[in-house]
C-alpha positions in Angstrom: -29.8 5.0 -2.2 -28.9 7.3 0.7 -27.0 10.5 0.5 -23.5 10.2 -0.8 -20.6 12.3 0.6 -17.5 12.7 -1.6 -14.1 13.8 -0.3 -11.0 14.1 -2.5 -7.8 12.9 -0.8 -4.8 15.3 -0.5 -1.1 14.5 -0.4 1.0 13.0 2.4 2.2 15.4 5.0 5.7 16.5 4.6 6.0 15.8 0.9 4.2 17.3 -2.1 2.6 14.9 -4.5 0.2 14.6 -7.4 -2.9 12.7 -6.2 -5.3 10.4 -7.9 -8.3 9.4 -5.8 -11.8 9.4 -4.5 -13.5 8.9 -1.1 -17.2 8.0 -1.0 -19.3 7.1 2.0 -22.8 5.6 2.1 -24.5 6.6 5.3 -27.6 4.4 4.6 -25.5 1.7 3.0 -25.3 0.8 -0.7 -26.4 -2.7 -1.7 -24.9 -4.3 -4.8 -26.9 -7.4 -5.6 -26.6 -9.7 -8.6 -29.5 -11.9 -9.7 -28.1 -12.4 -13.2 -25.7 -15.0 -14.6 -23.0 -12.4 -15.4 -20.8 -10.4 -13.1 -22.3 -7.2 -11.8 -20.2 -4.2 -10.8 -20.4 -0.8 -9.1 -17.8 1.6 -10.4 -16.5 4.9 -9.1 -14.5 7.5 -11.2 -11.1 8.6 -10.1 -10.0 12.3 -10.2 -7.3 11.3 -12.6 -5.7 8.3 -14.3 -4.3 5.5 -12.1 -1.2 3.8 -13.6 -0.8 0.1 -13.4 2.5 -0.2 -15.3 5.0 -0.6 -12.4 8.0 -0.4 -14.8 6.9 3.0 -16.1 9.1 6.0 -15.2 8.5 6.9 -11.5 5.9 4.2 -11.0 8.1 2.4 -8.5 7.8 5.4 -6.3 4.0 5.3 -6.3 1.9 4.4 -3.3 -1.7 3.2 -4.1 -4.3 2.3 -1.5 -7.9 1.2 -1.8 -10.1 0.8 1.2 -13.6 -0.7 1.2 -15.9 -1.1 4.2 -18.4 -3.8 3.2 -20.5 -6.7 4.4 -21.0 -9.9 2.4 -24.8 -10.5 2.7 -24.8 -13.8 0.8 -21.9 -15.6 2.5 -23.5 -18.2 4.9 -22.0 -21.6 4.3 -24.6 -24.2 3.3 -27.1 -21.7 2.2 -28.1 -21.5 -1.5 -28.6 -18.1 -3.2 -30.7 -17.7 -6.3 -29.9 -16.0 -9.6 -31.4 -16.5 -13.1 -29.6 -17.4 -16.3 -30.1 -15.8 -19.7 -33.2 -17.9 -20.3 -34.8 -16.9 -17.0 -34.2 -20.3 -15.3 -33.5 -20.2 -11.6 -30.0 -21.3 -10.5 -28.6 -21.7 -7.0 -25.1 -21.1 -5.7 -23.3 -21.4 -2.4 -20.9 -18.7 -1.1 -20.9 -16.5 -4.3 -17.9 -14.4 -4.7 -17.5 -10.6 -4.6 -14.4 -8.5 -4.8 -12.5 -5.3 -5.6 -11.8 -4.1 -9.2 -9.0 -1.8 -10.4 -10.1 -0.8 -13.9 -10.8 -3.8 -16.2 -7.5 -5.6 -15.5 -7.1 -6.4 -11.8 -9.8 -8.2 -9.8 -9.5 -9.5 -6.2 -12.3 -11.9 -5.6 -13.3 -13.4 -2.2 -15.8 -15.8 -0.7 -16.4 -17.1 2.8 -15.3 -20.5 4.0 -16.3 -22.3 7.3 -14.8 -25.6 8.5 -15.0 -27.5 11.8 -11.8 -28.5 13.5 -11.0 -31.7 15.3 -12.2 -30.3 18.6 -15.6 -29.2 17.3 -14.6 -25.5 16.9 -15.3 -23.5 13.7 -12.5 -22.0 11.6 -13.7 -19.1 9.6 -11.8 -17.7 6.6 -12.1 -15.9 3.3 -10.9 -17.5 0.2 -9.0 -15.0 -2.0 -8.5 -15.4 -5.8 -6.6 -12.7 -7.6 -7.0 -12.2 -11.4 -5.1 -10.0 -13.8 -6.3 -9.8 -17.4 -8.3 -13.0 -17.1 -5.5 -15.0 -15.6 -5.3 -16.1 -11.9 -2.0 -14.9 -10.5 -2.4 -15.6 -6.8 -4.7 -17.2 -4.2 -4.9 -17.7 -0.4 -7.0 -17.6 2.7 -7.4 -14.9 5.3 -8.6 -15.7 8.8 -11.7 -14.0 10.3 -13.1 -13.8 13.8 -16.7 -14.6 14.6 -17.5 -10.9 15.1 -16.0 -10.0 11.7 -17.9 -12.9 10.1 -21.3 -11.1 10.7 -20.2 -7.5 10.5 -19.1 -4.8 8.1 -15.3 -5.0 7.8 -12.5 -3.0 6.2 -10.7 -4.4 3.2 -7.4 -2.8 2.2 -5.6 -3.2 -1.1 -2.2 -1.5 -1.3 0.6 -1.2 -3.7 4.2 -0.1 -2.9 6.1 -0.2 -6.2 5.6 -3.6 -7.7 4.4 -5.2 -4.4 0.7 -5.5 -3.8 -0.9 -6.5 -0.5 -4.5 -7.3 0.4 -5.6 -7.4 4.0 -8.8 -7.5 6.1 -9.3 -5.4 9.2 -12.1 -5.9 11.7 -13.2 -2.3 11.8 -16.9 -1.5 11.6 -17.5 2.2 10.6 -20.7 2.2 12.6 -18.6 2.1 15.7 -16.8 5.3 15.0 -15.8 8.0 12.4 -16.0 6.4 9.0 -13.0 8.5 8.0 -10.8 7.1 10.8 -8.4 4.8 9.0 -6.2 3.1 11.6 -2.8 2.0 10.3 -1.2 -1.3 11.5 -4.3 -3.3 12.4 -4.2 -5.1 9.1 -0.8 -6.6 9.8 -1.8 -9.5 12.0 -0.7 -13.1 11.1 -2.9 -14.8 8.6 -4.7 -11.6 7.7 -3.0 -10.6 4.4 -1.8 -11.9 1.1 0.9 -10.3 -1.1 1.4 -10.6 -4.8 3.0 -9.1 -7.9 1.6 -8.5 -11.3 3.7 -10.6 -13.8 6.3 -8.3 -15.4 5.5 -9.3 -19.0 2.0 -8.0 -18.5 3.1 -4.4 -17.8 5.7 -3.9 -20.6 6.2 -4.9 -24.2 7.8 -8.3 -24.4 11.6 -8.0 -24.3 11.6 -4.2 -24.0 12.0 -2.0 -21.0 9.6 0.9 -21.3 11.9 3.1 -19.2 14.6 2.9 -21.8 12.5 3.0 -24.9 10.2 5.8 -23.8 7.4 4.1 -25.6 4.0 4.0 -24.0 2.4 1.6 -26.5 2.7 -2.1 -26.8 2.7 -4.0 -30.0 -1.0 -4.6 -29.5 -1.5 -0.8 -29.3 -2.4 -0.9 -25.6 -1.1 1.9 -23.3 1.3 0.4 -20.8 0.0 2.8 -18.2 -3.3 0.8 -18.4 -5.1 4.2 -18.1 -7.3 3.0 -15.2 -10.0 5.6 -14.6 -12.3 3.7 -12.3 -12.2 1.5 -9.2 -15.1 -0.4 -7.6 -16.6 -3.7 -6.5 -17.8 -6.6 -8.5 -20.3 -9.3 -7.5 -20.6 -12.8 -9.0 -24.0 -14.3 -9.8 -26.1 -14.8 -6.7 -24.0 -12.5 -4.6 -25.0 -9.4 -2.5 -22.8 -6.9 -0.8 -23.6 -3.9 1.4 -21.1 -1.0 1.0 -20.5 1.5 3.8 -17.6 3.4 2.4 -15.0 3.2 -0.4 -11.8 5.1 -1.0 -8.9 4.9 -3.4 -5.8 7.1 -3.5 -2.5 7.1 -5.5 0.3 9.5 -4.6 3.2 10.4 -6.9 6.0 11.9 -4.9 7.6 15.0 -6.4 11.3 14.9 -7.3 13.5 14.1 -4.4 16.3 16.6 -3.6 19.6 15.3 -5.0 23.0 16.7 -4.2 26.4 15.7 -5.7 28.1 13.3 -3.3 31.5 15.0 -3.6 29.9 18.3 -2.5 28.3 16.5 0.4 31.6 15.1 1.5 33.2 18.6 1.2 30.4 20.1 3.4 30.9 17.4 6.0 34.7 18.1 6.2 33.9 21.7 6.9 31.2 21.1 9.4 31.6 21.1 13.2 28.6 18.9 14.0 29.4 15.5 15.7 26.9 13.9 13.3 28.4 15.2 10.1 29.9 12.3 8.1 29.2 8.9 6.6 27.1 6.3 8.4 26.1 2.7 7.8 23.7 0.2 9.4 25.3 -1.4 12.5 22.4 -3.4 14.0 18.6 -3.3 14.1 15.3 -4.6 15.5 12.9 -4.5 12.6 9.7 -6.2 11.6 10.7 -6.6 7.9 7.0 -7.0 7.0 6.5 -3.4 8.1 9.8 -1.6 7.4 12.1 -2.8 4.7 15.8 -2.7 5.6 18.8 -3.0 3.3 22.6 -2.6 4.1 22.2 1.2 3.9 25.1 3.7 3.8 24.1 7.3 4.4 25.8 10.7 4.8 24.6 13.3 7.2 25.3 17.0 6.5 24.2 20.1 8.5 21.9 22.3 6.3 20.6 24.8 8.8 21.0 26.1 12.4 18.7 23.4 13.8 18.6 20.7 11.0 20.7 18.1 9.4 20.1 16.4 6.1 20.3 12.6 5.6 21.4 11.6 2.1 21.4 8.2 0.5 24.7 6.7 -0.7 24.2 3.0 -1.4 22.5 -0.2 -0.2 19.3 -0.7 -2.0 19.1 -3.4 -4.8 19.7 -2.7 -8.4 16.0 -2.3 -9.2 15.6 0.5 -6.7 15.0 4.1 -7.9 17.3 5.5 -5.2 20.5 7.1 -6.5 23.5 8.4 -4.5 22.9 11.9 -3.2 19.1 11.7 -2.9 17.8 13.1 0.4 16.7 10.3 2.7 15.5 12.4 5.6 16.0 15.2 8.0 17.1 15.5 11.7 15.5 18.4 13.7 17.1 19.4 16.9 14.9 19.3 20.0 15.2 20.8 23.5 16.9 17.6 24.6 20.6 17.3 23.9 21.5 14.7 21.2 17.8 13.9 20.5 16.3 14.7 17.1 12.8 14.7 15.6 13.2 12.7 12.4 11.7 12.7 8.9 12.4 9.6 6.8 11.6 8.3 3.3 11.2 4.5 3.1 12.4 2.3 0.3 9.4 3.3 -1.9 9.8 7.1 -1.3 6.9 7.2 1.2 7.4 9.7 3.9 7.4 8.4 7.5 7.2 11.1 10.2 5.0 9.6 13.0 7.0 10.2 16.2 10.3 9.0 14.7 13.2 10.0 17.0 17.0 9.8 16.6 19.4 9.8 19.5 23.2 10.1 19.4 25.0 8.3 22.2 28.4 9.9 21.8 30.1 6.6 21.0 29.8 7.0 17.2 26.3 5.3 17.2 23.1 7.0 16.0 19.8 5.2 16.9 16.6 5.9 14.9 13.4 4.6 16.5 10.2 4.0 14.4 7.5 3.7 17.1 4.6 3.1 14.6 6.5 0.0 13.4 7.9 -0.9 16.9 11.3 -1.0 15.2 14.7 0.7 15.4 18.0 0.8 13.6 21.5 1.9 14.8 23.9 3.5 12.5 27.7 3.7 13.0 30.3 5.9 11.5 32.0 4.7 8.3 35.4 6.0 7.3 35.6 7.2 3.8 37.6 5.1 1.3 
């Protein structure tokens, strides 16, 4: 085994958070090979406990992301790979699976598939099978290019509240800095699969853990799942070379909340043309990247060069957002009616990569999200 570098992840910029995570790189590569008839694994300890129970208090606001750079060494279609059973007899298998593991509960298994099309071309894909507590909860196929087929690629598993997404990115860490995680490349068509963990598996049957305050099911199992390790698993006959692995969970600190009546009073006393209540007028949004609801917001000056944006209504009944929570901040710039913008998305994740807001003077405020190639326009809304 080569030298192992370990770096602990910090919090997102612009928002303090408690962090659970680990980042490990293998400069010489780490091979996990399985020649037995039982699943082999390589585990890595987290700095703290990862919570799987999405109905637990605050858990909907959690962002979790696991990234693994790896190459499947035993994935050539048509080739047989040898392993031995408990009696020592040789067995052969085609395209053995390997995958990502979150504790003992969640496994995302994958194996290569290659098929010829009607024109003689080759379609390459990865079959995905997702298991939770021994039950398959989702499956699908992700497309791969010929280059990715024979290279180390980046696999990304994310959670935003109750929504999980797995995607494959054609990044080889040998081509650049192994810590250079590039956002957005994993969002191509046919390159990801989304799923949810069944609700009954994360809370006691018929009981909402947020209301009861109980952390133990009838079976005695902690609803938090108490996941302390993540890693990779390899089925019999499989072999995988790891280049790097990371996992991080961020719990946002409490969001500033102000009484709505006080916000309205402050607006009435303010001289800013932006002070007041606003609602979504129109938009151009890739809803896969930026969730949009019929939002209603209130903007209040809170400094000589800043204005606070506060949430009033719009998200569905399952959202953790409450009226008066701070949604973002507008910062004045050297250009008139143009503002640098901070924004929290629907899952309380901070977004601040070049976001700009512009006021046109016709009661319309446009907010542009360049990283998502999206924008929304807000219009004034008269108070009831």
